[in-house]
N, C-alpha and C positions, 0 to 999 in steps of 0.2 A: 255214321255212314255205313251202310250195309255192304259187305264184301260180295263181289259178283263174279261168277263165271258160269258159262252154260253147263247144263247138267251132264252132257255127253262129251264135252271138250274143255280142257283147261290148257291155256296156252303157256302158262308159267307154273307147271305142276309142282315143281320142287321149291316154290317160294310162297310163303304165307304172308299174313299181314305184317308189315314192317313195324317193329316195336321201337319204343324209346328205351335205351338201356344205359345212357349216360356215358360220360367221357372215359370211364374205365373199361368199357366194353371193347373187345377185339373182334366182334362180330361184324363183318362187312355189310351184312344185311340188317343193320339196326342203326337208328339215329343216335348220335353221341351228344348233340347239342339242341336239336330241334325237338322240343317237348310241346306238342300242339296245345295242350290244355294249361300250360303254365301261364299265369297272369303277370303282365307287366303293366302296371297302372290299372286302368279299368278294362283293358282288353286282353284276351288270350293271345298267345303267340301266333296261333294259326290265323287269327283275325287281323293282327298287325301285318302279317306277311302275305296272306291271301295267295298261296302258291297255286299255279296253274300249269298243266302239262300241255306242251305244243303237239298237236295231232300230227303235224307234218314231219318234223324231225324224228319223233319217237316211233312212228308207225309207218311212215312212207319212205324215209331215207334208207337206202340199201348199201351205203358204203361206196357207191360209184364216185370216181373222181375223173379229172380230164385224162388221166393216164391209165385207168384201170376199170375193169368191170365190177359188178356188184360183189360184195363179200358177205353181206348179211342175208341169210336165207330165212325169211320170215315164215313161220309155220302157218300163218293165216292166209298166205298166198298159195303154198304148196297144195296141189290137189283140187283147187277151186275150179269149177267147171265154166265160170264166166267172170268177167270183171265185177259184176254186181255181187256175185256170191263171195268173191274175194273181199269186196268192200264191207259186206255184212259181217264176215268173219273178223276182219280187221277191227271193226267197231266193237265186237264182243271182246277181242283181245285188249282194246284200249280201255274199256270200262273195267275189265279184270285188273289191268295195271293201275288205273286210277284208285280203285278201292283198296288194293293191296298196299299201295304206296301211302294211302291216306291223303291224297290230293283231292280237294273238294271242288276244284275248278279246272276247266280245260278251255282251249282255243282251237279254232280250225279255219282252214281255207276251204272253200266249196269243193275244189278238186281233190283235196285230201280225203274228204268224206265220201264223195261219189265220183265215179268216172264220167268223163265228158262223153256226150252222145253225138250222133251224126248231125243233129240240129239243136238250136237253143231250146226248143220245146222238149226234146228227148233228154238233154242235159238237166233241165229243170225237173223233169219227171224222175230221173235217177236221184237227184239231190233230195227231193221231198220223200222219196221212198226211204232213204236213209235217215232223214230228219224224223220221220214217224218212228223209226226204230230207236233213234237217240232219245226221243221224248219219253218213250217207255222206259228206257234204261236210266235216264235221269230220275224219273219218278221212283224206280225200284231201288236206286242206290243213294239218292240224295246229292249226287254230283251235279254241279251247275255249270252253265256256259258263261265264261268271263266275257269273251267277245268273239264275233265271227268276222270273216273277211272273204274277199274273192281273189283268186289267183289270176291276175291280169298281166302275167309276165312269162309263163312257160310256153304257151302256144305260139307258133311262128307268126300268127297274125299280129302279135303284140311286139314284134321285133323293133318297131319304131314308136313304141309307146301305146298306151290305151286311151286315156282321156286326152292325151297330148298328141295323138297320132295325126299325121297330115291327111289321112283318108277318113272322111266322115263315116263311112260304113263301119270302120273299126271302132270308132267312138260309140256308134249305136250298138254294136255287138257287146262292147264293154258295159254299156248301160243295161242291156238285157241280163248280163251275167251278175252285175252288182244288184240289180233289182231282186233277182232270185236269192242272192246271198243275204240281202237285208231281210227279205221275207222269212228265210230260214232262221236267221238270228232272232227275229221277233217271235217266231213259233217256238223256239227253244228257250225263250226267256233270257236271251243274252243281255248282259248289263252294259255292253258297248259294241261299237262297230268300228273296225280299223281300216284305214286306207294306207296301204304300203305302196308307194309309187315306184315299184320295182324297175320300170323302164320309163318313168315320167321324167325325161331329161334328154340330153343330146349327146351325140358322138362327135359332131362337127358343126360349128356355127356356119359353115359355108352352105349347108343345105337346110338351115333351121331358121324359122321365124319365131324367135324366142318369146317376144311379147304376145304373139297370137297364141302360142302353145300355153303359156301361163294363164292367159285369159280363158282359154278353153278348159283348163284344169279347174279353175275357180268356178266356172259355169257348171261343170260336171258335178263338183262337190256340193255346190249350193242346191242343184236340182235333186241330187240324191238325198240330201238332208231334208228337203221339202217333202219328198216322197215318203221317207221314213216317218217323219212327223205326222203326215196325213194318215199313215197306217197305224198310228198310236205308239210308235217307238218313243220312249221317254229317256233312253240311255244317252251315253256320251259318244261322240264321234272322235276317233283318234287319228292323228297323222303321225307317222313314224319317220323321223329324220334319218337320212343316210346320204353320204356325200357322193358316192360313186359305186360302181359295180352292181349291176351289169352295165349301166351307161357310164360314160366318161364323167359327166357332171349331171347330177340329179337336182331337180328344182326344190327338193326338200333337204338340202345339203346338211344343215345342222339345226339345232333348236332355235337359235337366233334368226336364221333364215326363215324357218317355218312361222315363227311369231310374226315377223314382218309381213309374210305372205297372207296369213290369216287376218291380220289387222287391215292390210291394204284392201283386201276384198270383202271385209265385213263379215268374216266367218268365225271370229273369235268368241262369239257368244255360245256357239254350239260345239266347237271343236277344241280338243285338248291334245296334248302330246303324249305319245307312247315312246319312251326313251329306251334305246338299246345300248348296252355298255360297249359292245364291239363296234357299233356305228360311231359312237363318240370317239373311240380311239382312231378310227379311220378318218374322222374329220379333224384330228389333231387336238382333241380335247380330252380332259378327264371325264369319267362317268359322272362324278359328283358335280362337275361344272355344268353339264347339260341339265341335270336335275335342278340345280340351284337356279339356272337361267329360266327354266320353265316355271318354277315356283315363283320367282320374282315377278314374272309377268301374269301370275294367276292362271297359268295354263298347264300346270302339271296334271297328268292323268294316270298313266300306267307305265310299266317297265317290262322290257324284254331282258330277262336276266341271263347273261352269258359273259364271256370274255373273249378277247382276241389274243393274238400272238404278236408281240412287238417285233419279231423277226420276219413276219409275213405281212405284206401290205394288202391283205384281202380278208374277207369275212370268214374267219375260221369257226365261229359259233361253238366255242368250247364251254363246258360247264364251269361256273364260277368257283374259284378256290382261294381267292385273296381276301383275308379278313380285313386288311386295310381298306380295300376297295369297297367291300360291303358295309364296313363301319361308316365310312364317309358318305356312302350312298344312303344308308338308312338314317343317318343324322340329318341329311337333307330332306328325306321323305317325312320323318317325324316332325320336323320344324315346319313343313308345308301342310301339316294337318293329317298326315297319314293317307292311306288309300281309302277311297270311297267306292266308286264303281270299278276302279282299276285294281291291279295286283301285280304279282311277280310271276310272269309267264316265262318258263324256261325255253327260250328260243335257242336251244343248244342241242347238239347231236353227239352221240358217242363216236369215237374214232373208228376209222375204216377197219382197223385190225382188232377192234373189240367185238368179238363174235359170240361170246357166251351170253345166253339170254339174261343172266344175272347182271351183266354189265349195264344194262339200261336202268335197272334199279339202283345199282351202286352209284352211277353218275348222278341221278336225281337226289339220292341220299346225301352225297357230298355237297351238292349245290344247296340243298335245303339246310343242312348243318352250317354251311358257310354263311348263309344269310341270317340264320338264327344267331350265330355269334355276332355278326354285324349289328343286328337289332339290339342284343344285350349291351354291346359296347356303346352304341348310340344312345340308348336309354340311360346308361351310366354317365355319359358325358353331360347330358341334359340335367340329370338329377344332381350331379356334383356341382355343376354351375360354373366351374373355373373358366372353361373356354367361352361359353356364352357371356359370362361376366366380363371377361377381358374385351371381347368385341364390343359389348355395350359401353364399357368405359372408354374405349378407343374413339367412339363417336359422340362422347358426352358433350363436346363443345357445341353440338347442335340441339341440345336439350333445353337451353335457356338463352336469354339475351339475344345478341345479334344473330347467332347461329340459328336459333329457333325462328327468328324473323325471316331469315333467308329461306329456310325450308318451307315456310308458309307462304312465300312469295310476297312478303311485306317490305322487302328492300328493293329499291331501284338499282340498276347496274351502277349508276353514279355513286349511290350511297355505299354499295358493296366495295367499289374501288376506293372510295374515300376512307373506309375502315382499314383497307389493306395498306393505305399509304401512311397511316398513323404510326408514331414511334412505338406504341404499346405492342404492336404486332411484329416488331423487328426481329425477334428471335424465335418466332413460332415455326413449327414444322420439323423440329429436330427431336422427335420422340420415337423410341424403338417399337418396331412392329412385333418383336419377340417371337419371330417365326420358329427359331430353333427350340425355344422353350415350349411352344405349343406342340411342335412335332414330337418332342421328347415326351410330353404329357400324353399325347395320343398313343405313343408306344407303351406307356405305363398302363393305359386302359386296355390295350390289346393283350397285354400280359396278365391282366387281372390284378395289378398291384395297386 
């Protein structure tokens, strides 16, 4: 991948290509564990992990919070004569960052890339002006688009939802925006398209026709899918579960809820799940639980890699730092067959008081190193075989005899109950789950012992 920056302007001038220096290095601008070319099995580490940079948090977030103004003074904004010029400079900065970091993939919302115009037509014109620029930069650098999406949550028109809005005019405006975002994703060779239902939910049931809104959401998704397929899009569509915030209750609450929704409306052949760690925590689940649930249903797709704060009940979008969490997550990903069109997108932002330009690199380096360690541990767990072997043995009673007949549907309920009533089964069920042993074993893997 070729390093990129414009000839007359470098946005991160004191930072070069981030090297791999190993765990003994004390250089904050070097990878300690992420060695992109290292092979684990038949794939390189970079191909196992498929890291992607989030355009929105990395280049649009300015440190604003509900109690304070912006703290991040982006150099690509300062001095720009128009929103479009600022967007062009922001894109140059983004590709400089991608190539210096060594991230071969990125993701974007339409409004991250280009400013909204006075009309849908002007917004689309702005977007495709930047798409043309991005296409040239992708060709020059080798960076690719993991997935695109549309921002259907920021503008006041979406305060009551987009596809689920009670006003048909808003639903139509949302469709115009999604159509343009799908076209942009196709033009840039995107491997997927994500629907994040930021406001697809309700604040109060007193003013909500819940069934009608969910029907409308399914109709919107199926129509968007049909349009994209007609345009030649062969990628995967993703739904990203989130239980709340900004709405009180979102229709894509968690993985199990989304699976039920997709299957009920017949969308499960084209749609997969984009799992976010922080959203799993908000739903009261472990990150690995959400991944395992999606994989069990054959609907695992991609990952928004971040973490939350257990002391805050909201979406903090911090960079991942827990080896335990990334190890159990990558164990689930590897057993699901690994990433195909999906990847690890850092839907994470540097903190409000992290104002040094190097902080954006340091945050990504830490997240990439953390997932690299998780990958190594998960690979070791699978290769060693102790944990998978224990689980296999625990369910061995279903491998033959009456247990196998039950799994295959060859026993009637009367026959099953008859077996349960026999004296031979009187003492069954008192076998240890060995949870503490397995947790201690995982700690040994984490410590490399």
